[in-house]
MDAnalysis code that builds the backbone (N, CA, C; Angstrom):
import MDAnalysis as mda
import numpy as np

u = mda.Universe.empty(321, n_residues=107, atom_resindex=np.repeat(np.arange(107), 3), trajectory=True)
u.add_TopologyAttr("name", ["N", "CA", "C"] * 107)
u.add_TopologyAttr("resid", np.arange(1, 108))
u.add_TopologyAttr("resname", ["LYS", "VAL", "PRO", "ASN", "VAL", "ASN", "ILE", "TYR", "GLU", "GLY", "ALA", "THR", "GLU", "TYR", "LYS", "ILE", "GLU", "LEU", "ALA", "ALA", "PRO", "GLY", "LEU", "ASN", "LYS", "GLU", "ASP", "PHE", "LYS", "ILE", "ASP", "LEU", "LYS", "LYS", "ASP", "ASN", "LEU", "SER", "VAL", "TRP", "ALA", "GLU", "LYS", "LYS", "VAL", "GLU", "ALA", "ASP", "THR", "GLN", "LYS", "ASP", "TYR", "THR", "ARG", "LYS", "GLU", "PHE", "GLU", "TYR", "THR", "SER", "PHE", "ALA", "ARG", "SER", "PHE", "VAL", "LEU", "PRO", "GLU", "GLY", "VAL", "ASP", "ALA", "ASP", "LYS", "ILE", "SER", "ALA", "GLU", "TYR", "THR", "ASN", "GLY", "ILE", "LEU", "TYR", "ILE", "THR", "ILE", "GLY", "LYS", "LEU", "ASP", "ASP", "ALA", "LYS", "GLN", "ALA", "HIS", "LYS", "GLU", "ILE", "VAL", "VAL", "SER"])
u.atoms.positions = np.array([
    [0.846, -1.178, 0.000],
    [0.000, 0.000, 0.000],
    [0.889, 1.238, 0.000],
    [0.518, 2.221, -0.787],
    [1.304, 3.444, -0.916],
    [0.637, 4.555, -0.106],
    [1.399, 5.272, 0.718],
    [0.814, 6.336, 1.537],
    [0.308, 7.505, 0.698],
    [-0.705, 8.161, 1.214],
    [-1.250, 9.355, 0.574],
    [-0.342, 10.550, 0.826],
    [-0.375, 11.514, -0.096],
    [0.446, 12.714, 0.047],
    [-0.377, 13.965, -0.214],
    [0.080, 15.057, 0.378],
    [-0.369, 16.402, 0.039],
    [0.866, 17.138, -0.447],
    [0.735, 17.905, -1.531],
    [1.856, 18.682, -2.055],
    [1.406, 20.129, -2.196],
    [2.201, 21.027, -1.621],
    [1.900, 22.452, -1.657],
    [3.032, 23.192, -2.350],
    [2.691, 24.275, -3.047],
    [3.708, 25.154, -3.613],
    [3.559, 26.520, -2.994],
    [4.626, 26.988, -2.359],
    [4.658, 28.325, -1.804],
    [5.537, 29.217, -2.661],
    [5.741, 30.443, -2.222],
    [6.547, 31.394, -2.983],
    [8.014, 30.987, -3.035],
    [8.523, 30.367, -1.962],
    [9.955, 30.053, -1.894],
    [10.256, 28.565, -1.771],
    [9.211, 27.721, -1.676],
    [9.469, 26.300, -1.465],
    [8.259, 25.449, -1.825],
    [8.541, 24.163, -2.010],
    [7.500, 23.148, -2.147],
    [7.476, 22.361, -0.847],
    [6.293, 21.872, -0.470],
    [6.176, 21.038, 0.723],
    [5.411, 19.772, 0.365],
    [5.962, 18.648, 0.782],
    [5.307, 17.356, 0.603],
    [4.989, 16.814, 1.989],
    [3.745, 16.413, 2.194],
    [3.325, 15.757, 3.436],
    [2.918, 14.334, 3.069],
    [3.586, 13.365, 3.655],
    [3.351, 11.966, 3.336],
    [2.864, 11.257, 4.598],
    [1.648, 10.714, 4.557],
    [1.053, 10.052, 5.724],
    [1.617, 8.641, 5.863],
    [2.375, 8.425, 6.949],
    [2.994, 7.113, 7.182],
    [3.035, 6.829, 8.678],
    [1.883, 6.554, 9.289],
    [1.856, 6.315, 10.736],
    [2.538, 5.012, 11.123],
    [3.045, 4.988, 12.340],
    [3.612, 3.765, 12.890],
    [5.070, 3.518, 12.559],
    [5.708, 4.455, 11.874],
    [7.116, 4.290, 11.529],
    [7.983, 5.164, 12.428],
    [9.277, 4.962, 12.352],
    [10.248, 5.812, 13.028],
    [11.052, 6.540, 11.965],
    [11.667, 7.653, 12.335],
    [12.428, 8.412, 11.338],
    [13.569, 7.587, 10.752],
    [14.081, 6.629, 11.510],
    [15.156, 5.771, 11.026],
    [14.694, 4.804, 9.935],
    [13.385, 4.616, 9.792],
    [12.844, 3.694, 8.794],
    [12.843, 4.280, 7.381],
    [13.054, 5.601, 7.253],
    [12.950, 6.281, 5.963],
    [14.301, 6.427, 5.278],
    [14.257, 6.388, 3.952],
    [15.402, 6.744, 3.120],
    [14.873, 7.669, 2.031],
    [15.522, 8.814, 1.862],
    [15.117, 9.789, 0.852],
    [16.318, 10.042, -0.042],
    [16.086, 10.012, -1.346],
    [17.175, 10.117, -2.306],
    [16.768, 11.057, -3.435],
    [17.698, 11.892, -3.878],
    [17.457, 12.797, -5.003],
    [18.456, 12.485, -6.103],
    [17.939, 12.145, -7.273],
    [18.772, 11.938, -8.459],
    [18.186, 12.787, -9.572],
    [18.963, 13.774, -9.976],
    [18.522, 14.757, -10.971],
    [17.221, 15.388, -10.490],
    [16.125, 15.180, -11.201],
    [14.857, 15.794, -10.796],
    [13.887, 14.777, -10.198],
    [14.398, 13.633, -9.752],
    [13.549, 12.573, -9.213],
    [13.821, 12.389, -7.717],
    [12.826, 12.691, -6.899],
    [12.920, 12.514, -5.454],
    [12.230, 11.202, -5.095],
    [12.967, 10.290, -4.473],
    [12.416, 8.987, -4.091],
    [12.384, 8.863, -2.579],
    [11.300, 8.294, -2.073],
    [11.131, 8.077, -0.640],
    [10.833, 6.599, -0.429],
    [11.633, 5.958, 0.422],
    [11.417, 4.558, 0.790],
    [11.251, 4.477, 2.295],
    [10.525, 3.470, 2.716],
    [10.456, 3.163, 4.148],
    [10.364, 1.655, 4.297],
    [11.031, 1.164, 5.313],
    [10.955, -0.261, 5.628],
    [11.054, -0.411, 7.134],
    [10.089, -1.116, 7.692],
    [10.046, -1.332, 9.132],
    [10.130, -2.819, 9.410],
    [10.988, -3.160, 10.332],
    [11.063, -4.547, 10.773],
    [9.826, -4.839, 11.613],
    [9.092, -5.874, 11.251],
    [7.850, -6.204, 11.941],
    [8.072, -7.428, 12.807],
    [7.755, -7.270, 14.073],
    [7.817, -8.400, 14.989],
    [6.406, -8.961, 15.146],
    [6.312, -10.212, 15.424],
    [5.001, -10.845, 15.580],
    [4.226, -10.173, 16.707],
    [2.997, -9.767, 16.400],
    [2.138, -9.106, 17.381],
    [1.129, -10.132, 17.891],
    [1.487, -10.810, 18.957],
    [0.612, -11.852, 19.490],
    [-0.356, -11.304, 20.526],
    [-0.221, -10.030, 20.866],
    [-1.073, -9.433, 21.892],
    [-2.466, -9.087, 21.373],
    [-2.584, -8.789, 20.073],
    [-3.859, -8.315, 19.539],
    [-4.359, -9.254, 18.455],
    [-5.650, -9.479, 18.470],
    [-6.283, -10.296, 17.448],
    [-7.127, -9.366, 16.582],
    [-6.519, -8.809, 15.524],
    [-7.200, -7.831, 14.678],
    [-8.253, -8.506, 13.811],
    [-9.382, -7.843, 13.636],
    [-10.344, -8.270, 12.638],
    [-10.125, -7.489, 11.352],
    [-9.493, -6.304, 11.480],
    [-9.139, -5.494, 10.315],
    [-7.992, -4.576, 10.708],
    [-6.986, -4.482, 9.851],
    [-5.824, -3.640, 10.146],
    [-5.408, -2.952, 8.852],
    [-5.607, -1.619, 8.778],
    [-5.385, -0.897, 7.531],
    [-4.259, 0.122, 7.582],
    [-3.817, 0.542, 8.733],
    [-2.879, 1.659, 8.763],
    [-1.480, 1.304, 9.223],
    [-1.047, 0.102, 8.965],
    [0.332, -0.257, 9.276],
    [1.102, -0.442, 7.973],
    [2.189, 0.309, 7.843],
    [3.059, 0.177, 6.684],
    [4.317, -0.556, 7.110],
    [4.664, -1.612, 6.405],
    [5.929, -2.280, 6.679],
    [6.983, -1.846, 5.671],
    [6.563, -1.542, 4.449],
    [7.478, -0.984, 3.464],
    [6.678, -0.326, 2.345],
    [7.294, 0.683, 1.735],
    [6.702, 1.336, 0.577],
    [7.785, 2.136, -0.131],
    [7.480, 2.552, -1.353],
    [8.353, 3.442, -2.117],
    [7.476, 4.390, -2.918],
    [7.853, 5.665, -2.932],
    [7.166, 6.671, -3.745],
    [8.215, 7.522, -4.418],
    [7.917, 7.961, -5.628],
    [8.818, 8.847, -6.363],
    [8.050, 10.060, -6.843],
    [8.744, 11.181, -6.887],
    [8.160, 12.440, -7.318],
    [9.108, 13.098, -8.311],
    [8.589, 13.515, -9.461],
    [9.387, 14.268, -10.418],
    [9.279, 15.729, -10.021],
    [10.428, 16.329, -9.725],
    [10.443, 17.711, -9.267],
    [10.445, 18.664, -10.457],
    [9.783, 19.801, -10.312],
    [9.781, 20.781, -11.400],
    [11.131, 21.486, -11.505],
    [11.329, 22.201, -12.582],
    [12.545, 22.995, -12.738],
    [12.575, 24.075, -11.667],
    [13.778, 24.476, -11.294],
    [13.910, 25.588, -10.364],
    [13.988, 25.200, -8.905],
    [14.157, 23.908, -8.589],
    [14.320, 23.530, -7.188],
    [15.797, 23.584, -6.819],
    [16.069, 23.882, -5.565],
    [17.435, 23.985, -5.059],
    [17.764, 22.700, -4.305],
    [18.602, 21.854, -4.899],
    [18.938, 20.559, -4.296],
    [19.633, 20.716, -2.948],
    [20.227, 21.871, -2.695],
    [20.896, 22.114, -1.416],
    [19.921, 22.537, -0.322],
    [18.683, 22.778, -0.690],
    [17.684, 23.230, 0.284],
    [16.542, 22.226, 0.402],
    [16.891, 20.977, 0.665],
    [15.886, 19.939, 0.882],
    [16.061, 19.416, 2.299],
    [14.950, 19.375, 3.034],
    [14.996, 18.861, 4.404],
    [13.777, 17.983, 4.642],
    [13.871, 17.132, 5.664],
    [12.764, 16.232, 5.992],
    [12.641, 16.113, 7.499],
    [11.394, 15.962, 7.944],
    [11.101, 15.796, 9.373],
    [9.915, 14.851, 9.498],
    [9.965, 13.959, 10.464],
    [8.878, 13.008, 10.697],
    [8.258, 13.309, 12.052],
    [6.986, 13.722, 12.040],
    [6.285, 14.104, 13.263],
    [4.853, 13.585, 13.222],
    [4.433, 12.942, 14.303],
    [3.046, 12.490, 14.463],
    [2.523, 11.705, 13.258],
    [3.348, 10.812, 12.715],
    [2.905, 9.953, 11.624],
    [2.944, 10.582, 10.245],
    [3.461, 11.805, 10.137],
    [3.549, 12.500, 8.854],
    [5.016, 12.794, 8.553],
    [5.461, 12.438, 7.342],
    [6.792, 12.813, 6.878],
    [6.653, 14.120, 6.112],
    [7.316, 15.162, 6.599],
    [7.289, 16.483, 5.968],
    [8.594, 16.678, 5.206],
    [8.491, 16.921, 3.908],
    [9.668, 17.191, 3.083],
    [9.525, 18.602, 2.533],
    [10.537, 19.425, 2.763],
    [10.544, 20.797, 2.273],
    [11.631, 20.914, 1.213],
    [11.253, 21.455, 0.062],
    [12.174, 21.587, -1.065],
    [12.214, 23.055, -1.461],
    [13.356, 23.687, -1.250],
    [13.494, 25.101, -1.572],
    [13.564, 25.344, -3.071],
    [13.118, 26.530, -3.459],
    [13.219, 26.946, -4.855],
    [14.479, 27.781, -5.038],
    [15.025, 27.733, -6.238],
    [16.158, 28.590, -6.568],
    [15.690, 30.035, -6.664],
    [16.552, 30.956, -6.262],
    [16.268, 32.364, -6.504],
    [16.293, 32.582, -8.006],
    [15.525, 33.547, -8.479],
    [15.502, 33.822, -9.919],
    [16.901, 34.073, -10.462],
    [17.751, 34.735, -9.682],
    [19.104, 35.044, -10.138],
    [19.957, 33.786, -10.256],
    [19.644, 32.743, -9.492],
    [20.439, 31.515, -9.503],
    [20.005, 30.536, -10.585],
    [18.816, 30.708, -11.124],
    [18.337, 29.760, -12.112],
    [19.168, 29.874, -13.381],
    [19.552, 28.744, -13.884],
    [20.398, 28.715, -15.072],
    [19.642, 29.256, -16.275],
    [20.327, 30.070, -17.033],
    [19.760, 30.620, -18.258],
    [20.537, 30.037, -19.422],
    [19.833, 29.516, -20.363],
    [20.492, 28.922, -21.517],
    [19.815, 29.418, -22.771],
    [20.619, 29.956, -23.673],
    [20.083, 30.420, -24.944],
    [20.074, 29.252, -25.915],
    [18.971, 29.062, -26.586],
    [18.827, 27.973, -27.540],
    [19.032, 28.535, -28.944],
    [19.989, 27.981, -29.662],
    [20.276, 28.421, -31.020],
    [19.469, 27.562, -31.984],
    [18.772, 28.220, -32.885],
    [17.979, 27.514, -33.884],
    [18.894, 27.142, -35.040],
    [18.901, 25.881, -35.411],
    [19.783, 25.460, -36.513],
    [18.987, 25.082, -37.737],
])
């Protein structure tokens, strides 16, 4: 099962909120390659003999999600925090002056 996400765009940054209850921050791996941001999580599951569930929907043992980032993101300004079952990823935008300008020659 893949966790749900909310994605926001602000004036200076993008924010991704990924719902993943029951994990620890050590369970996550986040990787950026070019414009592809990948998020993995894997939790070691021990046998739960204390509870006899009739239905269990919100436990993630592993998942992977990828996001294609738009142009203009600053790879040096990416941070992540895991609080109350939500993984928050903040991705800064490049200043207009820092964005690469390339002239395209018509041949």
